[in-house]
N, C-alpha and C positions, 0 to 999 in steps of 0.2 A: 504493498501498499504506500503511497505517495505521502510522504511528510511535509505538512504547512506551515507556515508560520502562520498562525491566527491571533489577529489583530482585533480589539475592541471586542464587541460580542460575539464575534463570527463562530466560535466553537461552541457556545451555549445556544446561536440558533441552529446551527448544525443538528447538535443532539437534540432539542426539541424538537426540531422537524423529524425527525427520524423516529422519536418517541411516537408522535403523532402520526405516524403512518399505519395503516388498516391492518389489521392483525393477521400475521401471516406475510406482510410486506415489506417489514424493517430491513432486510439483510437487501432486497432488491433496492429499496430506495437509498440506501447509506452506499451502495456501489453506484449508481444511478446519479446521484448528486455529486459523489468524491470525481467521477468522470466529469460530469459537466464542470466542477472546478478546475479539472486540470485544463480544459478548453479555457476556460475564462484567464485564470494566472497562470498556466504552467505550472510543470512539476518542482515543488518546493518553493512555490510563488508566496507573495506574502498575501494573505486572504483576509477583505473588508470586511464589512457586512453589507455593500454594495454587491462584494461578488458572489457572496454565498446566496443571497437572495437573487442573482441573476442565474446561477447554477439550477437554481431551486424553479425557476420559472421556465427553463429552459428543457428540464429534464422529467416535469411531472407530468403527467396525464392530464388534461382537463378537467377531467370528472373529480379530481383529488386535487386541484391547486388551489381553490378558494380554501377548502379547508385547511390546507397546510401553511397557508400565508396567513391564516386567521391564529394558527396555534404559534405561530413565532411573533407575531405585533409584540405581545409584550415584553421581548427580549430586543428589539429593535429599536435603536438609538434614535432615528429620524424615520417616522413613520410613512414620510413622503417617498422614500426606496420601494414601498410597498406597490406603490402607485404606478411607476414608472414604467 
């Protein structure tokens, strides 16, 4: 697994998003978002809150996206990144 430099609340956002995944989909969710992060920041890059939210938006199937974003909302410093 790629090691990232988690900044701000990005690690908490990632963990809370994986916890919010539907039962039985946690490992798939985790792999998908980590793959998305690699696309956004590269291998071993700095992960900001904006980056993890972008990876979540890119990799989450449409039916689960709103639920996932709602689950991480309390942990995001600037909620405007959820809207963009």
